[in-house]
C-alpha positions in Angstrom: 17.4 28.4 18.8 14.6 26.1 17.5 15.7 22.9 15.9 14.3 21.3 12.8 11.1 19.4 12.7 11.5 15.7 12.0 9.7 12.4 11.5 11.0 9.3 13.3 10.0 6.3 15.3 8.5 7.0 18.7 10.2 7.0 22.1 8.7 6.4 25.5 8.8 10.2 26.1 6.9 10.7 22.8 4.2 8.2 23.9 3.7 10.1 27.2 3.5 13.4 25.4 1.0 12.1 22.9 -1.2 10.6 25.6 -1.2 14.0 27.4 -2.4 16.0 24.5 -4.9 13.4 23.4 -6.4 13.4 27.0 -6.5 17.2 27.1 -8.2 17.4 23.7 -10.8 14.8 24.7 -11.6 16.7 27.9 -12.3 19.8 25.7 -14.4 17.8 23.3 -12.1 18.3 20.3 -13.6 16.2 17.4 -11.7 13.3 15.8 -9.9 12.2 19.0 -8.4 8.7 18.9 -7.7 8.3 22.6 -10.2 5.4 22.5 -7.6 3.5 20.4 -4.8 4.1 22.9 -4.1 0.4 23.6 -3.5 -0.2 19.9 -1.3 2.9 19.7 0.8 1.6 22.7 1.1 -1.8 20.9 2.4 -0.2 17.7 5.0 1.8 19.8 6.2 -1.5 21.4 6.5 -3.0 17.9 8.5 0.0 16.6 5.8 0.9 14.2 4.6 4.2 15.6 5.7 7.2 13.5 5.8 10.6 15.1 6.2 14.1 13.8 8.4 16.2 16.2 7.9 19.9 16.1 11.2 21.8 15.7 10.4 24.6 18.1 9.1 22.5 21.1 10.9 19.2 20.2 7.6 17.5 21.2 5.5 15.1 19.0 2.5 16.9 17.5 1.3 14.2 15.2 1.6 10.4 14.9 0.7 7.6 12.5 0.5 3.8 12.6 -0.6 1.3 10.1 1.8 2.6 7.5 -1.1 3.2 5.1 -0.8 -0.4 4.2 -3.6 -1.4 6.4 -6.2 0.8 8.2 -4.6 2.6 11.1 -4.5 6.1 12.6 -3.2 9.5 11.5 -3.7 12.2 14.0 -2.4 15.8 14.2 -2.6 17.8 17.4 -5.6 20.2 17.1 -3.6 23.4 17.3 -1.1 22.2 14.7 -3.6 21.3 12.0 -3.6 23.1 8.7 0.2 23.3 8.5 0.8 20.4 6.2 2.0 18.1 8.9 -0.4 15.3 8.0 0.7 15.5 4.4 4.3 15.1 5.4 3.5 12.0 7.4 1.6 10.5 4.5 4.4 11.3 2.1 6.9 9.5 4.5 4.6 6.5 4.7 4.3 6.3 0.9 8.1 6.5 0.6 8.5 3.7 3.2 5.9 1.6 1.4 7.7 1.9 -1.9 11.0 0.9 -0.3 9.4 -2.3 0.9 7.8 -3.0 -2.5 4.3 -2.5 -1.1 2.1 -1.7 -4.1 -1.3 -0.9 -2.6 -2.1 1.6 0.1 -5.3 0.7 1.8 -6.9 2.8 4.6 -10.1 3.7 6.4 -11.2 7.3 6.2 -12.5 8.0 9.7 -13.9 10.4 10.6 -15.7 10.9 7.3 -14.7 14.5 7.4 -11.1 13.3 6.5 -12.2 12.0 3.1 -11.3 15.3 1.2 -7.8 15.2 2.8 -7.2 11.6 1.7 -8.6 12.3 -1.8 -6.2 15.2 -2.1 -3.4 12.8 -1.2 -4.3 10.6 -4.2 -6.6 8.0 -2.6 -9.7 6.7 -4.2 -12.8 5.6 -2.3 -13.4 1.9 -2.7 -17.0 2.3 -3.7 -16.6 5.7 -5.3 -19.4 7.5 -3.5 -18.3 7.7 0.2 -20.8 5.2 1.6 -17.8 2.9 2.3 -15.0 4.6 4.3 -12.2 2.4 2.8 -9.9 4.0 0.2 -6.9 2.9 -1.7 -3.9 4.2 -3.8 -1.9 2.1 -6.2 1.8 2.8 -6.2 2.6 2.4 -9.9 6.1 1.6 -11.2 7.6 2.1 -14.7 10.5 -0.2 -15.7 13.2 0.5 -18.2 13.4 -2.2 -20.9 17.0 -3.4 -21.5 18.5 -2.1 -24.8 19.9 -5.5 -25.7 16.4 -7.2 -25.6 14.0 -8.5 -28.2 10.3 -7.3 -28.0 7.8 -10.0 -27.1 4.0 -10.0 -26.4 3.1 -10.7 -22.7 -0.3 -11.1 -21.1 -0.9 -11.6 -17.4 -4.5 -12.4 -16.3 -5.9 -12.9 -12.8 -9.0 -14.9 -12.1 -11.1 -15.7 -9.0 -10.4 -19.1 -7.4 -13.7 -20.2 -9.0 -11.8 -20.8 -12.3 -10.4 -24.0 -10.8 -13.8 -25.7 -11.1 -15.5 -23.4 -13.6 -13.4 -22.8 -16.7 -15.9 -20.3 -18.0 -15.0 -17.9 -15.2 -13.8 -14.6 -16.7 -10.6 -12.9 -15.5 -10.8 -10.1 -12.9 -8.2 -8.1 -14.8 -5.8 -8.5 -17.7 -2.5 -6.7 -18.3 -0.6 -6.5 -21.6 2.4 -4.3 -20.8 5.2 -3.6 -23.2 7.7 -6.4 -22.8 11.1 -7.6 -24.0 13.2 -10.7 -23.5 17.0 -10.8 -22.9 19.3 -13.6 -23.9 19.0 -15.1 -20.4 15.3 -15.8 -20.9 14.1 -13.1 -18.7 11.0 -11.2 -20.0 11.2 -7.6 -18.7 7.9 -5.7 -18.3 7.7 -2.0 -19.1 5.5 -1.5 -16.1 4.7 -3.3 -12.9 1.6 -5.5 -13.1 -0.5 -5.6 -9.9 -3.4 -7.6 -8.6 -5.2 -6.6 -5.3 -7.9 -8.9 -3.9 -9.5 -6.2 -1.9 -10.5 -4.4 -5.1 -12.4 -7.3 -6.6 -14.5 -8.7 -3.7 -14.4 -12.3 -2.7 -11.9 -14.0 -5.2 -10.6 -16.6 -2.8 -7.1 -17.8 -3.7 -6.6 -16.0 -7.0 -5.4 -17.8 -10.2 -2.9 -16.2 -12.5 -2.3 -16.9 -16.2 1.1 -15.9 -17.7 1.4 -15.9 -21.5 4.4 -14.9 -23.6 4.1 -14.8 -27.4 1.0 -17.0 -27.3 2.7 -19.6 -25.2 1.1 -20.4 -21.8 3.9 -20.5 -19.2 1.6 -20.8 -16.1 -2.1 -21.1 -15.3 -2.8 -21.9 -11.7 -3.0 -20.4 -8.2 -0.9 -17.3 -7.6 0.3 -18.6 -4.3 2.2 -21.6 -5.7 6.0 -21.9 -5.8 6.0 -22.1 -9.6 4.4 -18.7 -9.9 7.0 -17.3 -7.6 9.7 -18.9 -9.6 8.4 -17.2 -12.7 8.6 -13.8 -10.9 5.2 -13.3 -9.2 5.7 -11.7 -5.8 3.4 -11.2 -2.8 2.9 -7.9 -1.0 0.6 -7.2 1.9 -2.5 -6.5 -0.1 -1.9 -8.6 -3.3 0.5 -9.7 -5.9 2.9 -8.0 -8.4 5.4 -8.9 -11.1 8.1 -6.9 -12.9 9.8 -9.6 -14.9 9.0 -13.2 -16.0 11.6 -16.0 -15.9 10.7 -17.7 -19.1 13.1 -20.6 -18.6 12.8 -24.2 -17.2 13.3 -24.4 -13.4 
């Protein structure tokens, strides 16, 4: 009786099986073969970061992914198993894993270019919008429930290029004004997660963040400093995010 298909971390046996079908496909000239990246694939296996899709009937790996969609990596499905939704299931698992780790921005490279329609169907946006650049991203948005015992306040979070440090006329890259409410402990809860991703704005250097509550400026300096972290700003792989602001003296 055939077992159930599953997604899990790779084993040594998986690695050998994947290498076998990659080699066989390359010898037949199957397009989109990533055997050329095998050294990297082996490294991800040793790090425990190689995800495999195991077919229930054969109990053999027929697809794999590394990079977690957080950084450019590889997603490959065995040629005779394509078109069955296996790639989608791997992407969905990677997205779930990213959300658990509070990763807010998926950032990939669409290679070969024929994979672009697939990635777009999975919610990714090409970085330049027209396909001349193969990078694509997807923001993992999050809505937050405002506490019932809180008082509405006005909050504004602005991110600037590092250039602001020496040129105060520099305009912000982005501004967020989410619904917000403060509880008695001085925590300002935001109705939605606020993000900033350097890769979407070009060369911003060490970004600067401004945090304002009810017209009072609580912070205006580099996002990487400890005071920003105290207030609630957090780092993820591709940028910064904040769900709540600690509007009290450290």
